[in-house]
C-alpha positions as CSV (number, residue, x, y, z in Angstrom):
1,M,0.0,0.0,0.0
2,I,2.9,2.3,0.6
3,S,6.0,2.6,-1.5
4,E,8.9,3.1,0.8
5,A,12.2,4.7,-0.2
6,P,14.4,2.0,-1.6
7,Q,16.9,0.5,0.8
8,A,20.4,-0.5,-0.3
9,Q,21.4,-4.1,-0.1
10,G,24.5,-5.1,1.9
11,G,24.7,-1.9,3.9
12,L,24.5,1.8,3.2
13,P,26.6,3.3,0.4
14,S,29.3,5.8,1.7
15,T,27.3,8.9,0.6
16,K,24.1,7.8,2.3
17,R,25.9,6.8,5.4
18,K,27.7,10.2,5.5
19,S,24.3,12.0,4.9
20,K,22.7,10.2,7.9
21,I,25.7,10.9,10.1
22,A,25.5,14.6,9.1
23,I,21.8,14.7,9.9
24,C,22.3,13.1,13.3
25,A,25.3,15.3,14.1
26,G,23.2,18.4,13.3
27,L,20.3,17.2,15.4
28,M,22.5,16.5,18.4
29,A,24.1,19.9,18.1
30,L,20.6,21.5,17.9
31,A,19.6,19.5,21.0
32,F,22.4,20.9,23.1
33,V,22.0,24.5,21.8
34,T,18.3,24.4,22.6
35,Y,18.4,22.5,25.9
36,G,21.9,22.9,27.2
37,G,20.8,25.5,29.7
38,Y,18.6,22.9,31.4
39,I,21.6,20.9,32.5
40,A,22.5,23.3,35.3
41,N,18.9,23.1,36.8
42,G,18.0,21.3,40.0
43,W,15.4,18.6,40.8
44,V,11.8,19.2,39.9
45,F,8.4,17.6,40.7
46,D,8.6,13.8,41.4
47,D,12.4,13.9,41.3
48,Q,12.5,15.0,45.0
49,E,10.6,12.0,46.3
50,L,11.9,9.3,43.9
51,I,15.5,10.3,43.7
52,V,16.7,12.9,46.3
53,D,14.9,11.7,49.4
54,S,15.2,7.9,48.6
55,D,17.8,5.7,50.3
56,W,17.2,2.9,47.8
57,Y,20.2,3.8,45.6
58,E,22.6,3.1,48.4
59,K,21.2,-0.4,49.1
60,P,22.0,-3.6,47.2
61,M,19.4,-4.1,44.5
62,R,17.1,-7.1,44.9
63,L,15.2,-9.0,42.3
64,G,12.0,-8.2,44.2
65,D,12.5,-4.5,43.4
66,L,11.7,-5.2,39.8
67,T,8.4,-7.0,40.6
68,A,7.0,-4.3,42.9
69,D,5.1,-1.1,42.7
70,L,7.5,1.6,41.4
71,A,7.4,3.7,44.5
72,G,7.7,0.7,46.9
73,P,11.5,0.4,46.7
74,L,12.1,4.1,46.1
75,C,10.0,5.7,48.8
76,G,8.1,2.9,50.6
77,R,4.6,3.8,49.4
78,K,2.2,2.8,46.6
79,M,2.2,4.8,43.3
80,S,0.1,2.4,41.2
81,Y,2.8,2.0,38.6
82,W,4.9,-1.0,37.6
83,R,8.0,0.3,35.8
84,P,11.0,-2.0,36.1
85,G,12.7,-0.3,33.2
86,Q,12.5,3.1,35.0
87,L,14.0,1.5,38.1
88,L,16.9,0.0,36.1
89,M,17.5,3.3,34.3
90,Y,17.5,5.3,37.6
91,R,19.9,2.8,39.1
92,F,22.2,3.2,36.1
93,L,22.1,7.0,36.2
94,Y,22.8,7.0,39.9
95,A,25.8,4.8,39.4
96,L,27.1,7.3,36.9
97,F,26.2,10.7,38.5
98,G,24.9,10.0,42.1
99,K,22.2,12.6,43.0
100,N,23.8,15.3,41.0
101,P,20.9,16.5,38.7
102,S,23.3,17.9,36.0
103,G,24.3,14.4,34.9
104,W,20.7,13.2,34.7
105,R,19.7,16.3,32.7
106,F,22.7,15.8,30.4
107,I,21.5,12.2,29.6
108,A,18.0,13.5,29.0
109,V,19.3,16.0,26.4
110,V,21.4,13.2,24.7
111,M,18.4,10.8,24.6
112,H,16.1,13.5,23.2
113,G,18.7,14.1,20.5
114,L,18.9,10.4,19.8
115,M,15.0,10.3,19.5
116,A,15.2,13.0,16.9
117,C,17.9,11.0,15.0
118,A,15.7,7.9,15.1
119,L,12.8,9.9,13.8
120,S,14.8,11.2,10.9
121,C,15.8,7.6,10.0
122,L,12.1,6.6,10.1
123,F,11.1,9.6,7.9
124,L,13.8,8.6,5.4
125,R,12.1,5.2,5.0
126,Y,9.2,7.0,3.3
127,V,10.5,10.2,1.9
128,K,14.0,10.0,0.3
129,N,15.0,13.6,1.1
130,G,17.7,14.2,3.7
131,K,17.1,17.9,4.1
132,L,13.4,17.3,4.7
133,A,14.1,14.5,7.2
134,F,16.5,16.8,9.1
135,L,13.9,19.6,9.3
136,T,11.1,17.2,10.3
137,A,13.2,15.8,13.2
138,A,14.4,19.3,14.1
139,L,10.8,20.6,14.4
140,F,10.1,17.7,16.7
141,L,13.2,18.3,18.7
142,A,12.8,22.0,19.2
143,H,9.0,22.0,20.0
144,P,8.4,23.8,23.3
145,A,6.1,21.0,24.5
146,H,9.3,19.1,25.2
147,T,10.6,21.6,27.8
148,E,9.0,19.5,30.5
149,V,10.6,16.2,29.5
150,I,14.0,17.8,29.6
151,G,13.3,20.0,32.7
152,S,11.8,17.4,35.0
153,N,13.7,14.1,34.3
154,N,10.7,12.6,32.5
155,I,10.6,9.0,31.3
156,S,8.6,9.8,28.2
157,I,12.0,10.3,26.4
158,P,13.2,6.7,26.8
159,E,9.7,5.4,26.1
160,G,9.6,7.3,22.8
161,L,13.1,6.4,21.8
162,L,12.5,2.7,22.5
163,A,9.2,2.8,20.6
164,V,10.7,4.3,17.5
165,L,13.7,2.0,17.6
166,G,11.3,-0.9,17.7
167,L,9.5,0.5,14.7
168,L,12.7,0.8,12.7
169,A,13.4,-2.8,13.7
170,L,9.9,-3.9,12.5
171,L,10.5,-2.2,9.1
172,R,13.8,-4.2,8.8
173,G,12.0,-7.4,9.7
174,R,13.7,-7.9,13.0
175,V,11.2,-9.9,15.0
176,F,13.1,-10.3,18.2
177,L,14.2,-6.6,18.4
178,T,10.7,-5.4,17.6
179,A,9.3,-7.3,20.5
180,L,12.2,-6.4,22.8
181,F,11.9,-2.6,22.2
182,A,8.1,-2.7,22.6
183,A,8.5,-4.5,26.0
184,L,11.2,-2.1,27.1
185,A,9.0,0.9,26.1
186,L,6.2,-0.5,28.3
187,S,8.6,-1.1,31.1
188,V,9.3,2.6,31.5
189,R,5.7,3.9,31.0
190,E,2.2,2.5,30.8
191,S,1.3,4.2,27.5
192,G,3.7,1.7,25.9
193,L,0.6,-0.5,25.7
194,I,-0.3,1.3,22.5
195,V,3.1,0.6,20.8
196,P,2.3,-2.9,19.4
197,L,-0.9,-1.4,17.8
198,I,1.2,1.2,16.1
199,Y,3.5,-1.6,14.8
200,L,0.5,-3.5,13.5
201,L,-0.6,-0.3,11.7
202,F,2.8,0.0,10.0
203,A,2.7,-3.7,9.1
204,L,-0.8,-3.2,7.6
205,F,0.4,-0.4,5.3
206,S,3.4,-2.3,4.1
207,D,3.8,-3.7,0.6
208,K,2.9,-7.4,-0.1
209,D,6.5,-8.6,-0.1
210,S,7.3,-7.3,3.5
211,R,3.9,-7.4,5.1
212,K,3.9,-11.0,6.3
213,N,7.3,-10.7,8.1
214,R,6.2,-7.4,9.7
215,Y,3.0,-8.9,10.9
216,V,5.0,-11.6,12.6
217,A,7.2,-8.9,14.2
218,A,4.2,-6.8,15.3
219,G,2.5,-10.0,16.7
220,A,5.6,-10.8,18.7
221,S,5.6,-7.3,20.2
222,L,1.9,-7.7,21.0
223,A,2.6,-11.0,22.7
224,A,5.5,-9.5,24.7
225,V,3.4,-6.5,25.9
226,G,0.5,-8.8,26.7
227,V,2.6,-10.9,29.0
228,M,4.0,-7.8,30.7
229,T,0.5,-6.4,31.1
230,A,-0.7,-9.7,32.8
231,V,2.3,-9.5,35.2
232,R,1.4,-5.9,35.9
233,F,-2.1,-6.7,36.9
234,G,-0.8,-9.5,39.1
235,I,1.5,-7.1,40.9
236,L,-0.8,-4.1,41.3
237,K,-4.1,-5.9,41.3
238,H,-6.2,-3.1,40.0
239,S,-7.1,-1.2,36.8
240,L,-4.6,1.0,34.9
241,L,-5.9,4.3,36.2
242,S,-8.2,5.4,38.9
243,S,-9.4,8.6,40.5
244,P,-11.5,9.6,43.5
245,N,-13.0,12.5,41.5
246,P,-13.9,11.2,38.0
247,W,-15.2,13.5,35.3
248,P,-18.0,12.4,32.9
249,V,-16.5,11.0,29.8
250,V,-17.9,13.7,27.5
251,E,-16.2,16.4,29.6
252,R,-13.0,14.4,29.8
253,M,-12.7,13.9,26.1
254,G,-13.6,17.5,25.3
255,M,-11.1,18.9,27.8
256,S,-8.4,16.5,26.7
257,A,-8.8,17.4,23.0
258,Y,-8.7,21.1,23.9
259,L,-5.5,20.8,25.9
260,I,-3.8,18.5,23.4
261,M,-4.5,20.7,20.5
262,R,-3.5,23.8,22.4
263,T,-0.2,22.3,23.4
264,L,0.5,21.0,19.8
265,V,-0.6,24.1,17.9
266,L,0.1,27.0,20.3
267,P,3.3,26.2,22.0
268,W,4.0,29.6,23.5
269,P,5.2,30.1,27.1
270,N,1.9,31.4,28.4
271,N,0.2,28.2,27.3
272,L,2.8,25.7,28.6
273,A,3.4,24.6,32.2
274,I,4.6,21.5,34.1
275,L,0.9,20.9,34.6
276,H,-2.2,21.9,32.7
277,A,-4.9,21.8,35.4
278,P,-8.0,23.6,34.3
279,G,-11.5,23.6,35.8
280,S,-14.4,22.3,33.9
281,H,-15.4,25.1,31.5
282,A,-18.2,24.6,29.0
283,A,-16.5,26.8,26.3
284,Q,-13.3,24.7,26.4
285,I,-15.2,21.4,26.3
286,I,-17.2,22.6,23.3
287,T,-14.0,23.8,21.6
288,G,-12.5,20.3,22.3
289,W,-15.4,18.5,20.6
290,I,-15.2,20.9,17.6
291,L,-11.5,20.1,17.4
292,I,-12.3,16.3,17.5
293,T,-14.8,16.8,14.7
294,A,-12.2,18.8,12.7
295,V,-9.6,16.1,13.2
296,V,-12.0,13.4,12.0
297,M,-12.7,15.5,8.9
298,A,-9.0,16.1,8.4
299,F,-8.4,12.3,8.4
300,A,-11.0,11.9,5.7
301,G,-9.4,14.7,3.7
302,I,-5.9,13.1,4.0
303,Y,-7.4,9.8,2.9
304,V,-8.9,11.4,-0.2
305,F,-5.6,13.1,-1.1
306,C,-3.5,10.0,-0.5
307,R,-5.9,8.0,-2.7
308,K,-5.3,10.4,-5.5
309,T,-1.6,10.4,-5.2
310,R,-1.5,6.6,-4.4
311,D,0.9,7.3,-1.5
312,Y,-0.6,6.6,1.9
313,S,2.4,7.5,4.0
314,P,0.9,10.8,5.3
315,L,-2.3,8.9,6.4
316,L,-0.1,6.2,8.0
317,F,1.7,8.6,10.2
318,A,-1.5,10.5,11.0
319,L,-3.2,7.3,12.1
320,A,-0.2,6.5,14.2
321,A,-0.4,9.9,15.9
322,G,-4.1,9.2,16.6
323,L,-3.3,5.8,18.2
324,A,-0.4,7.3,20.2
325,V,-2.6,10.1,21.6
326,G,-5.5,7.7,22.4
327,P,-4.5,7.0,26.0
328,Y,-4.7,10.7,26.8
329,M,-8.1,11.4,25.2
330,G,-10.0,11.0,28.4
331,V,-11.3,7.5,27.7
332,F,-9.0,5.7,30.2
333,S,-8.0,8.5,32.5
334,L,-10.9,9.5,34.8
335,Y,-9.7,13.0,35.6
336,I,-7.9,15.9,34.0
337,I,-4.4,16.8,35.1
338,F,-2.7,17.3,31.7
339,A,1.1,17.4,31.2
340,Q,3.1,18.3,28.2
341,H,5.1,15.0,28.2
342,Y,1.9,13.1,27.3
343,L,2.4,14.3,23.8
344,Y,6.0,13.1,23.3
345,I,5.3,10.2,20.9
346,P,2.0,11.6,19.4
347,L,3.9,14.8,18.5
348,A,6.6,12.8,16.6
349,F,4.1,11.2,14.3
350,T,2.0,14.3,13.9
351,I,5.0,16.4,12.7
352,C,6.0,13.6,10.3
353,A,2.5,13.4,8.9
354,L,2.2,17.1,8.4
355,M,5.6,17.4,6.7
356,M,4.9,14.5,4.4
357,L,1.5,16.0,3.4
358,L,2.9,19.4,2.8
359,Y,5.8,18.0,0.8
360,K,3.4,16.0,-1.4
361,K,1.2,19.1,-2.0
362,T,3.7,22.0,-2.3
363,G,7.2,20.5,-2.8
364,D,10.3,20.6,-0.7
365,R,11.3,24.2,-1.2
366,A,8.1,25.6,0.1
367,V,8.1,23.2,3.1
368,M,11.8,24.1,3.9
369,A,11.1,27.8,3.7
370,A,8.3,27.5,6.2
371,A,10.0,25.1,8.5
372,L,13.3,26.9,9.0
373,P,11.9,30.1,10.7
374,L,9.5,27.9,12.7
375,I,12.4,25.8,14.0
376,V,14.3,29.0,15.1
377,I,11.2,30.4,16.9
378,M,10.4,27.1,18.7
379,A,14.1,26.6,19.7
380,G,14.2,30.1,21.0
381,I,11.1,29.5,23.1
382,S,12.4,26.2,24.4
383,F,15.8,27.8,25.3
384,S,14.1,30.6,27.2
385,E,12.0,28.2,29.3
386,A,15.1,26.8,31.1
387,G,14.6,29.1,34.0
388,V,11.1,27.7,34.6
389,Y,12.6,24.4,35.6
390,R,15.4,25.8,37.8
391,N,13.7,24.2,40.8
392,D,10.3,23.2,42.2
393,G,9.7,26.8,43.4
394,A,10.1,28.3,39.9
395,A,8.2,25.4,38.2
396,F,5.1,25.6,40.4
397,E,5.1,29.4,40.6
398,D,4.9,29.3,36.8
399,V,2.0,26.9,37.0
400,L,0.1,29.1,39.4
401,E,0.6,32.2,37.2
402,K,-1.2,30.3,34.5
403,Y,-3.6,28.2,36.7
404,P,-4.1,30.1,40.0
405,Q,-6.6,27.4,41.2
406,C,-4.3,24.4,40.6
407,E,-4.4,22.5,43.8
408,T,-1.4,20.2,42.9
409,A,0.8,23.2,42.2
410,L,-0.1,24.9,45.5
411,L,0.6,21.7,47.5
412,N,4.0,21.2,45.8
413,L,5.0,24.8,46.1
414,G,4.2,24.6,49.8
415,E,6.3,21.5,50.2
416,Y,9.2,23.1,48.3
417,H,9.2,26.1,50.6
418,Y,8.9,23.9,53.6
419,R,12.0,21.8,52.6
420,A,13.9,25.0,52.0
421,G,13.0,26.3,55.5
422,N,10.9,29.2,54.1
423,W,8.0,28.4,56.5
424,E,6.2,31.7,56.0
425,K,5.9,31.1,52.2
426,A,5.0,27.4,52.9
427,E,2.2,28.5,55.3
428,E,0.9,31.0,52.7
429,S,0.7,28.3,50.0
430,Y,-1.1,25.8,52.3
431,K,-3.6,28.5,53.4
432,R,-4.3,29.4,49.8
433,L,-4.9,25.7,49.1
434,L,-7.3,25.4,52.1
435,V,-9.3,28.5,51.0
436,L,-9.5,27.0,47.5
437,T,-10.7,23.6,48.8
438,R,-12.9,25.2,51.5
439,G,-10.9,23.5,54.2
440,E,-11.3,20.0,52.6
441,H,-7.6,19.1,52.0
442,P,-6.3,16.8,54.8
443,K,-2.7,16.8,53.6
444,A,-2.6,20.6,53.6
445,W,-3.9,20.6,57.2
446,V,-1.2,18.1,58.2
447,N,1.6,20.1,56.6
448,L,0.3,23.3,58.0
449,G,0.1,21.7,61.5
450,D,3.7,20.5,61.1
451,I,4.9,24.0,60.4
452,Y,3.1,25.3,63.6
453,Y,4.4,22.4,65.6
454,R,8.0,23.1,64.6
455,S,7.6,26.8,65.3
456,K,6.2,25.8,68.8
457,H,2.7,27.0,68.1
458,F,1.2,23.9,69.7
459,V,-2.4,25.0,70.0
460,E,-2.6,25.9,66.3
461,A,-0.8,22.7,65.4
462,K,-3.2,20.5,67.4
463,N,-6.2,22.2,65.7
464,C,-4.7,21.6,62.3
465,F,-4.0,17.9,63.0
466,Q,-7.6,17.4,64.2
467,K,-9.0,19.0,61.1
468,A,-6.9,16.7,59.0
469,G,-9.0,13.8,60.3
470,E,-7.6,10.3,59.7
471,Q,-4.4,11.7,58.0
472,G,-3.6,13.8,61.0
473,R,-3.9,11.2,63.7
474,Y,-0.3,10.1,63.7
475,N,1.0,13.7,64.0
476,L,-1.5,14.5,66.6
477,A,-0.3,11.5,68.7
478,V,3.3,12.7,68.5
479,L,2.2,16.2,69.6
480,L,0.1,14.9,72.6
481,I,3.0,12.6,73.8
482,N,5.5,15.4,73.6
483,A,3.1,17.7,75.4
484,G,2.7,15.1,78.2
485,K,-1.0,14.6,77.5
486,L,-0.8,10.9,77.8
487,S,-4.5,10.3,78.7
488,E,-5.4,11.7,75.2
489,A,-2.4,10.1,73.4
490,G,-3.0,6.6,74.7
491,P,-6.4,5.9,73.1
492,L,-5.3,7.5,69.9
493,V,-2.2,5.4,69.6
494,E,-4.3,2.3,70.4
495,K,-6.6,3.0,67.4
496,L,-3.6,3.6,65.1
497,L,-2.1,0.3,66.3
498,K,-5.3,-1.6,65.4
499,A,-4.8,-0.4,61.8
500,E,-1.0,-0.9,61.7
501,P,-0.2,-3.5,64.4
502,E,3.3,-4.0,63.1
503,D,4.3,-0.4,62.9
504,A,7.6,-0.1,64.9
505,T,7.1,3.6,65.5
506,L,3.6,3.2,66.9
507,I,4.8,0.3,69.1
508,G,7.5,2.5,70.5
509,M,5.1,5.3,71.1
510,M,2.8,3.0,73.1
511,D,5.7,1.7,75.1
512,A,6.7,5.3,75.9
513,I,3.2,6.1,77.1
514,K,3.1,3.0,79.3
515,K,6.5,3.7,80.9
516,A,5.5,7.3,81.5
517,A,2.3,6.2,83.1
518,E,4.2,3.8,85.4
519,K,6.5,6.5,86.5
520,S,3.7,8.9,87.4
521,G,2.0,6.1,89.4
522,P,-1.8,5.5,89.8
523,P,-4.1,8.5,90.0
524,V,-4.5,9.8,93.6
525,D,-8.0,9.5,95.2
526,E,-8.5,13.0,96.7
527,N,-11.6,11.7,98.7
């Protein structure tokens, strides 16, 4: 169905090899020019909990770490993710750089550059034009939607790189490598579930001579991912995504479409943040559904055009982009907290589809003339955004400038200031969050109470822990014991022990209460 660019037998000729090397060298240079400023930045968002505060990296690695919830080994809690590939990658990076963020950011820039190189090789399979392949990959590389994946140590980069490498393996008929790369992509991120379907799509659009072998490779990737998915459900024992506050599906899909298209088409600084966290607005939902309708019509138009030209490569990449963005269209996710890194793989296929379509319609000169200034503008925006990811404070202040009612940003900003010892700013963030949630945010009450406790405002701290409900009981027990109010602390610790009978800290607290009671003796009968 698609006539691919002819591939040389017995290896690449010298001129073609040199051309590919030149393209990759240019892309790597562009990656460091655009994102080199990010290397000096600190830790951001999940990095603090999963890397900085974790003692896992100093311990011997156990096989059980790879068959556990991601956050189990790293920080001792549940995160509802099974990502053995991410654990191995983090372990490797720690072995190289320790907890120095500059090394981790450097590797992120390198991997992003390699993803652009792989994308250029994929493009050349369908359009035999080195300059156009370079510009296509450069547009992807420089797009400001990628500022988050570089700035916050995001695992969408290795997922995307592995997925595209698997696709290149499929096009060469490498069955084992196709399945391996698909499994590795899933091992670092759950959206890797869609990768075998993309491989099947590329196999479907192949010519008759290569289609059978590619079907075998795609089927092998589907089997590998299926096995890993079964293991995942066995480990986590629940569905892929869950939320205590689900949105109706019509609202979810409308808002998702609105945010996706805005991030892809309007990548200006005022539209990008580490989180997109809007409220439910009818205008945005309606706009999203208009965009969904427009995209469906665009697919029909691309099909008509491809049928006339008898070259279906633009439609192939457009459909691949649609598959890749599927997990983020609000069907599976029950709530809307949208992040730029969701679009890492969809953006790659989208840009390829657009560049192929424009090339077929207008020729390479017109496409190059339009692409060059766009690359410069996008690279400039991405370069200027480095300061946003300097640290958690800068990142979440940026979010709040764009989304003043973002609860996640307020909570994380408060925690950043608390860790930095800026208790007044932390208190301000938590109070803003409690006003926004009308006092219904237990974690904010606990954190605010902890600030009061450490600053020796015990009455205010006790009040905060009580308002936190179940989440504040542990902190309240500590406060009561240290205040000598054992008659109040005892029953509370007993309740906590019923829920956590093997908790060593709670057992120690109960022993301390009993010893203190023995020293004070029985109560005196004044009558």
